[in-house]
C-alpha positions in Angstrom: -3.3 -19.0 -20.9 -2.5 -19.5 -17.4 1.0 -19.3 -16.1 1.9 -20.7 -12.6 3.2 -18.3 -10.0 6.6 -19.7 -10.3 7.0 -18.2 -13.6 7.0 -14.7 -12.1 10.7 -15.5 -11.8 11.0 -14.7 -15.6 9.1 -11.5 -15.3 11.6 -10.5 -12.5 14.5 -11.5 -14.7 13.4 -9.5 -17.4 13.0 -6.5 -15.0 16.2 -7.2 -13.3 18.1 -7.4 -16.8 16.7 -4.1 -17.9 17.6 -2.4 -14.7 21.0 -4.0 -15.0 21.6 -2.0 -18.2 21.4 1.2 -16.2 23.5 -0.3 -13.4 26.3 -1.4 -15.6 26.5 2.1 -17.3 27.2 3.5 -13.8 29.8 0.9 -13.0 33.0 2.9 -13.6 31.8 5.7 -11.2 31.1 3.6 -8.1 33.0 5.8 -5.9 34.6 9.3 -5.3 36.2 11.0 -8.5 38.9 13.6 -8.3 39.2 14.9 -11.8 42.8 15.7 -12.9 42.0 18.8 -14.9 45.6 20.0 -14.8 47.7 17.2 -13.7 47.8 14.4 -16.2 47.2 14.2 -20.0 44.6 12.2 -21.8 45.5 8.5 -21.4 44.1 4.9 -21.4 43.6 3.2 -18.0 42.9 -0.5 -17.2 41.6 -2.2 -14.1 41.4 -6.1 -13.6 39.1 -8.2 -11.5 36.7 -5.4 -10.6 34.1 -6.4 -8.1 31.3 -4.5 -6.6 28.5 -5.4 -4.1 25.3 -3.5 -3.7 23.1 -5.2 -1.1 22.0 -8.6 -2.9 23.5 -7.5 -6.2 27.1 -8.4 -7.2 28.9 -6.9 -10.1 32.1 -8.3 -11.5 34.3 -7.6 -14.6 37.6 -9.3 -15.3 38.8 -6.3 -17.1 37.7 -2.6 -17.6 39.3 0.0 -19.7 38.9 3.8 -19.6 40.1 5.4 -22.9 40.7 9.1 -23.4 40.6 10.1 -19.9 42.6 12.3 -17.5 41.8 10.0 -14.5 44.8 7.9 -13.3 44.6 4.3 -12.3 44.6 5.4 -8.7 41.7 7.8 -9.5 39.6 4.8 -10.9 40.5 2.7 -8.0 39.3 5.4 -5.7 36.1 5.7 -7.8 35.4 2.0 -7.1 35.9 2.3 -3.3 32.6 1.1 -1.7 32.7 3.6 1.2 32.9 7.0 -0.7 31.6 10.0 1.5 30.5 12.1 -1.3 27.0 11.6 -2.9 26.8 9.5 -5.9 25.4 12.2 -8.1 28.1 14.6 -7.4 30.9 12.1 -8.1 29.3 11.0 -11.3 28.9 14.5 -12.6 32.7 14.8 -12.6 33.3 11.6 -14.6 34.7 12.2 -18.1 36.2 9.7 -20.6 36.2 9.2 -24.4 35.1 5.6 -23.9 34.7 2.9 -21.1 34.9 -0.7 -22.2 34.1 -3.9 -20.3 34.6 -7.0 -22.4 32.5 -9.2 -19.8 30.4 -8.0 -17.0 28.5 -10.5 -14.7 25.6 -9.3 -12.5 24.2 -11.6 -10.0 21.3 -11.1 -7.6 19.6 -13.2 -5.0 16.0 -12.3 -3.9 14.2 -14.7 -1.6 14.7 -18.1 -3.1 15.6 -16.8 -6.5 19.1 -16.4 -7.9 19.5 -14.4 -11.2 22.6 -13.9 -13.2 23.3 -11.9 -16.4 26.5 -12.0 -18.4 26.9 -9.0 -20.7 29.5 -9.1 -23.5 31.5 -6.1 -24.9 29.9 -3.3 -23.0 31.0 0.0 -24.3 30.2 3.5 -23.1 31.2 6.2 -25.5 31.3 10.1 -25.0 31.3 10.0 -21.2 31.1 13.6 -20.2 29.9 15.2 -16.9 28.3 11.9 -15.9 26.4 11.4 -19.0 26.9 8.7 -21.8 26.3 9.6 -25.4 26.0 6.0 -26.4 26.1 2.7 -24.4 26.2 -0.5 -26.3 26.6 -4.3 -25.6 26.8 -7.2 -27.9 24.3 -9.2 -26.0 23.8 -11.1 -22.7 23.0 -14.6 -21.3 20.6 -14.8 -18.3 19.8 -17.6 -16.1 17.3 -18.0 -13.2 17.5 -20.7 -10.6 15.7 -21.5 -7.4 12.2 -21.5 -6.1 9.3 -19.0 -5.7 6.4 -19.6 -3.4 7.5 -23.0 -2.9 7.6 -24.0 -6.7 10.7 -24.4 -8.7 11.5 -21.6 -11.2 14.5 -22.5 -13.2 15.2 -21.1 -16.7 17.4 -19.3 -19.1 17.5 -16.5 -21.7 19.4 -14.2 -23.9 19.6 -10.8 -25.2 21.0 -9.6 -28.6 22.3 -6.3 -29.4 21.7 -3.5 -26.7 22.0 0.2 -27.4 21.0 3.3 -25.4 21.4 6.9 -26.0 22.1 9.9 -23.7 22.2 8.0 -20.6 22.3 10.3 -17.6 24.3 8.6 -14.7 24.0 11.5 -12.3 20.2 11.4 -12.6 20.2 7.7 -12.1 22.1 8.1 -9.0 20.0 10.8 -7.6 16.8 8.8 -8.0 18.2 5.5 -6.8 20.1 6.8 -3.7 18.9 10.5 -2.9 15.5 11.1 -1.3 13.1 13.8 -2.5 9.5 15.0 -2.1 8.2 13.2 -5.2 7.2 16.7 -6.6 10.6 17.9 -7.9 11.5 18.3 -11.6 11.5 15.4 -14.0 15.0 13.9 -14.6 15.6 12.0 -17.9 17.6 8.9 -17.5 17.9 8.1 -21.2 16.8 9.4 -24.5 16.3 6.1 -26.4 17.2 2.3 -25.9 16.9 -0.7 -28.0 17.5 -4.5 -27.3 17.4 -7.1 -30.0 16.4 -10.7 -30.1 15.1 -11.3 -26.5 14.4 -14.9 -25.5 13.4 -16.8 -22.3 12.3 -20.2 -21.5 11.7 -22.1 -18.3 11.6 -25.8 -17.3 7.9 -26.0 -17.6 8.0 -25.3 -21.2 7.0 -21.6 -21.3 9.0 -19.6 -24.0 8.8 -15.9 -24.4 10.6 -14.1 -27.2 10.8 -10.6 -28.7 12.4 -9.7 -32.0 13.1 -6.1 -30.7 12.2 -3.9 -27.7 12.7 -0.2 -27.8 11.8 2.9 -25.9 12.1 6.6 -25.6 12.4 9.4 -23.0 12.4 7.4 -19.6 12.2 9.9 -16.8 11.6 10.0 -13.1 11.3 12.1 -9.8 13.0 11.6 -6.6 10.9 9.8 -3.8 11.0 10.1 -0.2 12.0 6.4 0.2 14.4 6.7 -3.0 13.6 4.5 -6.0 15.6 1.6 -4.5 13.4 1.8 -1.4 10.1 2.2 -3.4 10.9 -0.9 -5.5 11.7 -3.0 -2.4 8.4 -1.8 -0.8 6.4 -2.5 -4.0 7.6 -6.0 -4.2 5.7 -7.0 -1.0 2.4 -4.8 -1.8 -0.6 -6.3 -0.2 -3.5 -3.9 0.4 -5.3 -6.8 2.2 -2.6 -7.3 4.9 -3.9 -7.1 8.6 -1.5 -4.4 9.8 -3.0 -1.1 9.0 0.4 0.8 9.4 2.3 -1.5 7.1 -0.8 -1.4 4.6 -0.8 2.4 4.6 2.9 2.6 3.9 2.6 0.1 1.0 -0.1 2.1 -0.5 1.8 5.3 -0.2 4.8 3.6 -1.7 2.8 2.4 -4.7 1.2 5.8 -5.4 4.6 7.5 -5.2 6.2 5.1 -7.6 3.3 5.4 -10.1 3.5 9.2 -10.0 7.3 9.3 -10.2 7.7 7.4 -13.5 7.3 8.8 -17.1 7.8 6.8 -20.2 7.6 8.7 -23.7 7.1 5.5 -25.8 7.7 2.0 -25.8 7.6 -0.6 -28.8 8.0 -4.4 -29.0 8.0 -6.2 -32.1 7.9 -10.0 -32.8 6.4 -11.0 -29.4 5.7 -14.8 -29.0 4.7 -16.7 -26.0 4.4 -20.5 -26.2 3.4 -23.1 -23.7 5.0 -26.3 -25.1 4.6 -28.8 -22.3 1.2 -27.9 -21.0 -1.8 -30.4 -21.4 -3.1 -28.2 -24.3 -0.2 -26.4 -26.0 -0.8 -22.7 -26.8 0.9 -20.2 -29.2 0.4 -16.4 -28.8 2.0 -14.0 -31.3 1.8 -10.3 -31.5 3.5 -8.4 -34.5 3.7 -5.1 -32.8 2.9 -3.8 -29.3 3.3 0.0 -28.8 2.7 2.7 -26.0 3.1 6.4 -26.2 2.3 8.9 -23.6 1.3 11.9 -25.7 0.3 12.9 -29.2 -2.0 11.4 -31.8 -0.9 7.9 -30.9 -1.2 8.3 -27.1 -2.3 4.9 -25.6 -1.5 1.3 -26.0 -2.0 -0.5 -29.4 -1.4 -4.1 -30.6 -1.5 -5.2 -34.1 -1.1 -8.7 -35.8 -2.3 -10.8 -32.9 -2.6 -14.6 -33.3 -3.5 -17.2 -30.9 -3.8 -21.0 -31.1 -4.7 -23.6 -28.5 -7.7 -25.6 -26.9 -8.6 -26.7 -30.4 -9.2 -23.0 -31.5 -7.5 -20.4 -33.6 -8.0 -16.7 -33.6 -6.4 -13.5 -35.1 -6.9 -9.9 -34.6 -5.7 -7.1 -36.9 -5.5 -4.3 -34.4 -6.3 -3.7 -30.7 -5.9 -0.3 -29.1 -6.7 1.5 -25.9 -6.8 5.2 -25.3 -8.0 7.5 -22.7 -6.7 5.3 -19.8 -6.0 7.0 -16.6 -4.8 5.9 -13.2 -6.2 8.9 -11.3 -8.9 7.0 -9.4 -6.5 4.3 -8.5 -4.0 7.0 -7.2 -6.7 8.8 -5.4 -7.7 5.7 -3.6 -4.2 4.8 -2.8 -3.6 8.0 -1.3 -6.6 7.7 0.8 -5.5 4.3 2.1 -2.1 5.7 2.9 -3.4 8.3 5.4 -2.8 7.9 9.1 -5.8 6.5 10.9 -7.1 4.7 7.7 -9.7 2.0 8.4 -8.5 -1.1 10.0 -9.8 -3.3 7.3 -9.9 -2.6 3.5 -13.4 -3.0 2.3 -14.7 -4.3 -1.1 -15.8 -0.7 -1.9 -12.2 0.5 -1.5 -10.8 -2.3 -3.7 -13.5 -1.3 -6.4 -12.3 2.3 -6.2 -8.9 1.2 -7.4 -10.4 0.7 -10.8 -8.9 3.1 -13.2 -10.4 5.1 -16.1 -10.5 2.4 -18.8 -11.2 4.8 -21.7 -11.9 3.5 -25.1 -10.9 -0.1 -26.5 -11.0 -0.5 -30.2 -10.7 -3.6 -32.1 -10.7 -4.6 -35.8 -10.3 -7.7 -37.8 -11.3 -10.4 -35.5 -11.3 -14.0 -36.9 -12.1 -17.0 -34.5 -12.3 -20.6 -35.5 -13.8 -22.8 -32.8 -14.6 -26.5 -32.6 -18.2 -26.8 -33.4 -19.0 -28.5 -30.0 -17.6 -25.4 -28.3 -19.9 -23.0 -29.7 -22.0 -21.1 -26.8 -25.5 -22.3 -26.7 -24.9 -25.0 -29.3 -26.9 -28.2 -28.8 -25.4 -31.6 -29.7 -25.9 -32.2 -33.4 -28.7 -34.5 -34.5 -29.9 -35.8 -37.9 -33.1 -33.9 -37.5 -31.1 -30.6 -37.2 -30.8 -29.0 -40.6 -27.7 -27.1 -39.4 -26.0 -30.1 -37.7 -22.2 -30.4 -38.2 -19.8 -33.1 -37.4 -18.6 -33.0 -33.9 -15.0 -32.4 -35.2 -16.2 -29.6 -37.5 -15.1 -25.9 -37.2 -17.1 -22.9 -36.6 -15.9 -19.5 -37.9 -16.8 -16.2 -36.1 -15.9 -12.9 -37.6 -16.0 -9.3 -36.3 -15.0 -6.3 -38.6 -14.9 -3.6 -35.9 -15.7 -3.2 -32.3 -15.5 -0.3 -29.8 -16.0 -0.2 -26.0 -15.9 3.1 -24.3 -16.2 3.5 -20.5 -16.5 6.8 -18.6 -15.0 7.7 -15.2 -15.9 5.0 -12.5 -18.0 5.8 -9.6 -16.9 3.3 -6.8 -15.3 1.2 -9.5 -18.3 1.2 -11.8 -18.3 3.3 -15.0 -21.0 5.9 -15.0 -21.3 5.7 -18.9 -20.4 3.0 -21.4 -20.9 2.3 -25.1 -20.4 -1.0 -26.9 -20.6 -1.1 -30.6 -19.9 -4.2 -32.8 -19.9 -4.0 -36.6 -19.9 -6.9 -38.9 -20.3 -9.7 -36.4 -20.5 -12.8 -38.5 -21.1 -16.4 -37.7 -23.1 -19.4 -38.7 -26.7 -19.6 -37.6 -25.8 -22.8 -35.8 -24.0 -21.0 -33.2 -27.2 -19.6 -31.8 -29.3 -22.7 -32.4 -29.5 -23.4 -28.8 -30.8 -19.9 -27.8 -34.6 -19.1 -27.5 -36.1 -17.3 -30.5 -32.6 -17.0 -32.2 -32.5 -20.7 -32.6 -35.3 -20.5 -35.2 -33.3 -18.3 -37.6 -31.9 -21.4 -39.3 -35.6 -22.4 -40.1 -36.1 -19.1 -41.9 -33.3 -19.7 -44.3 -30.5 -17.9 -42.5 -27.3 -20.1 -42.8 -25.0 -17.2 -41.8 -25.5 -14.1 -39.6 -24.1 -10.8 -40.1 -25.0 -8.4 -37.3 -24.4 -4.9 -35.9 -25.0 -4.3 -32.2 -24.8 -1.0 -30.1 -25.4 -0.6 -26.4 -25.0 2.9 -25.0 -26.0 3.9 -21.4 -25.2 6.6 -18.8 -26.1 7.0 -15.2 -26.9 10.2 -13.6 -26.1 9.9 -9.8 -27.9 13.1 -8.8 -31.1 12.3 -10.6 -30.8 8.5 -9.9 -31.6 7.8 -13.6 -30.1 5.2 -15.9 -30.4 6.3 -19.6 -30.3 3.6 -22.1 -29.5 6.1 -24.8 -29.5 3.5 -27.5 -29.8 -0.4 -27.7 -29.9 -1.6 -31.1 -29.5 -5.0 -33.1 -29.5 -5.0 -36.9 -28.8 -8.0 -39.3 -28.0 -8.2 -42.9 -31.3 -9.3 -44.7 -33.1 -9.1 -41.4 -33.9 -5.5 -40.2 -33.2 -3.5 -37.0 -34.5 -3.4 -33.4 -33.9 0.0 -31.8 -34.6 0.7 -28.2 -34.0 3.7 -25.8 -35.4 4.2 -22.3 -35.0 6.0 -19.0 -35.1 4.2 -15.6 -35.5 5.9 -12.3 -34.6 5.2 -8.8 -31.2 3.9 -9.9 -28.9 4.7 -6.8 -25.3 3.5 -6.1 -26.7 0.4 -4.4 -27.8 -0.9 -7.6 -24.0 -1.4 -8.6 -23.1 -3.3 -5.4 -21.4 -6.5 -6.1 -23.4 -8.3 -3.4 -26.3 -9.8 -5.2 -28.8 -9.4 -2.3 -28.1 -5.8 -2.1 -28.2 -5.0 -5.7 -31.3 -7.1 -6.1 -33.2 -5.3 -3.3 -32.2 -2.0 -4.8 -33.7 -3.1 -8.1 -37.1 -3.1 -6.4 -37.0 0.7 -6.3 -36.3 1.1 -10.0 -38.9 2.7 -12.1 -39.6 2.9 -15.8 -40.0 6.5 -17.1 -39.7 6.5 -20.9 -39.5 3.8 -23.6 -39.1 4.2 -27.4 -39.1 1.1 -29.5 -38.6 1.0 -33.3 -38.6 -2.0 -35.6 -37.5 -1.8 -39.2 -38.3 -4.8 -41.4 -35.3 -5.9 -43.6 -36.4 -9.2 -44.6 -36.8 -11.2 -41.5 -40.6 -10.7 -41.2 -41.0 -11.8 -44.8 -39.0 -15.0 -44.3 -41.0 -15.7 -41.0 -44.2 -15.6 -42.9 -42.8 -17.9 -45.7 -41.5 -20.4 -43.3 -44.6 -20.4 -41.1 -47.1 -20.6 -43.9 -45.5 -23.7 -45.2 -45.6 -25.4 -41.7 -49.3 -24.5 -41.5 -50.1 -25.4 -45.0 -51.4 -21.8 -45.8 -50.5 -19.3 -48.6 -48.3 -16.5 -47.4 -51.0 -13.9 -48.0 -53.7 -15.9 -46.1 -51.3 -16.1 -43.0 -50.4 -12.3 -43.4 -54.1 -11.3 -43.2 -54.6 -13.4 -40.2 -51.9 -11.7 -38.4 -53.3 -8.2 -39.4 -56.7 -9.3 -38.1 -55.1 -10.5 -34.7 -53.4 -7.1 -34.5 -56.4 -5.0 -35.3 -58.8 -6.9 -33.0 -56.9 -9.2 -30.6 -54.3 -6.7 -29.2 -56.8 -4.0 -28.2 -58.9 -6.6 -26.5 -56.0 -8.0 -24.5 -54.8 -4.4 -23.6 -58.2 -3.3 -22.6 -59.7 -1.4 -25.6 -58.3 2.0 -24.4 -57.3 4.5 -27.0 -53.6 3.6 -26.4 -54.4 -0.1 -27.0 -56.3 0.7 -30.2 -53.3 2.8 -31.4 -50.9 0.1 -30.7 -53.1 -2.5 -32.4 -53.7 -0.2 -35.5 -49.9 0.4 -35.9 -49.0 -3.4 -35.5 -51.7 -4.3 -38.0 -50.5 -1.9 -40.7 -46.9 -3.1 -40.2 -48.2 -6.7 -40.4 -50.0 -5.9 -43.7 -46.9 -4.1 -45.3 -43.9 -4.3 -43.1 -41.8 -1.1 -43.0 -41.0 0.8 -39.8 -43.1 0.2 -36.4 -42.6 2.9 -33.8 -44.1 2.7 -30.3 -43.3 5.2 -27.4 -44.5 5.3 -23.9 -44.1 8.0 -21.2 -45.0 7.6 -17.5 -47.5 10.3 -16.6 -46.0 10.7 -13.1 -42.6 12.1 -12.7 -41.4 9.1 -10.6 -42.3 6.7 -13.4 -43.7 3.2 -12.9 -42.3 0.9 -10.4 -42.4 -2.8 -9.6 -45.4 -2.3 -7.4 -47.3 -0.5 -10.1 -47.0 -3.5 -12.3 -47.4 -6.1 -9.7 -50.6 -4.7 -8.3 -52.1 -3.8 -11.7 -55.4 -5.7 -12.3 -55.1 -5.7 -16.1 -52.9 -4.3 -18.8 -55.3 -1.6 -19.2 -54.5 -0.4 -15.7 -50.8 0.0 -16.6 -51.7 1.7 -19.8 -53.8 4.2 -18.1 -50.7 5.5 -16.3 -48.7 6.1 -19.6 -48.8 8.4 -22.5 -48.6 6.2 -25.5 -48.1 6.8 -29.2 -47.7 4.3 -32.0 -47.2 4.4 -35.8 -46.3 2.5 -38.9 -44.7 3.4 -42.1 
């Protein structure tokens, strides 16, 4: 799915509307408060036509009523005075009322060429004491967006259902928004919990976004040198590639400050749906539940019940989760870029260092239906192809479980990674266009059921890349297992420039190699299919392969003891396939490099530099 840049207006509308929830909760305390502790009795006070302006934001309420308060009408009018001298936090800390009610609150904001308006209905703050609200509710809101962004029209509208927040701290909100700090002070919780029902947005291009419910807990922050308002304004124009080093350094510092000053305990969204209804190819994305937790057993991000349709395909995922994610490398790089005297130009290496620690990504229950013509490597069907399907057919691909783990990055490249795919199922026709794999259909495999593992780790100090496990296994096929150690692998090997990384590969060396093949039925099917094509009996063909292994392989490899050991093991495997194991170790500590292989006069010359063992069971 690709959304035009103009649709960022909706993302801003969502953010602005959520922020407005906090702003409207602070509305009754927009000026100095003088508590009437001993003067007046508890009373109800109403104000009409309340209008407040905060920079580009305008708040207006035809009526506002404070119930169960000792504040007089004059006190409330003074509170709403725009030029109050006392800091906001101090004023709000003295606010006290049984409830504050606003039947209709309109919040309008203009930013660049965008105009956003939100009208909240039946806003009620209950239990307002010492600048804190026990409960804040609204019956719902209507949101409109109009104007243009980056030269493109961005008009649309949306709505919220019921809104509720608990333990809202107006004084903390005021301190974070308007009072500077060093970014290292104590955490200040803005609310204990919030929830918004039935969120929906749509734009003129046919994009529709909706949530059944959005909820969160424990949103906290720290005061920043620029205040939160200043940090958000600076973050809007974040461009680390801009030419002005001073402006770039300031933007990087503000971004790091803002990231470190926000803490969210948990978030949960249910019933998410994104639709493109007017695109050339309509799409529909649904997510039953999206959740984030910062601590505990459920720390990380998880999505469940994912569905997608579009471009003629349909897919579903039972669950997707990410854990161990960290922005520490990103923050460290931003801090480096924010230092005075930073480089005049941000390099590609600097941009790579912004890569966070990805952690572990888990996936389960993938189901993918594709048009048969869209399958990777799939050749155009022909009558001679036994696996041919109509061009309008559908190919089904499934995956039971998958995990991808990435270690801490070095200059943006993870130094360790592990990929594991379990229960990867697909028709054999999907790989019919690939070398070797394309013959599986001829061996009687209509459907494939595979498990794949790739586990590697890079040791920078030793300049070694360890392929700790590379394995492929298939149902009724067998298993291929490989591990190896490569030397001479320095940081240059990961350079995004192909010429640099390609040249670095020339210094790579092979140190160790362990290969294990376990037959699970593929060899037997190969013998049966090949013997038929050659008009031989399976036993006759098997004997020919045994002879070729025992005599031909040693001759090809130079008749050294290592060559004979390999031939004997392969001959034994060909006669009665079970498990074939071959191991090789370079005799020199440096390993065998490209030059060793390219200058060798024969395979025997290479084997002379290796300690080789081979066996079959």
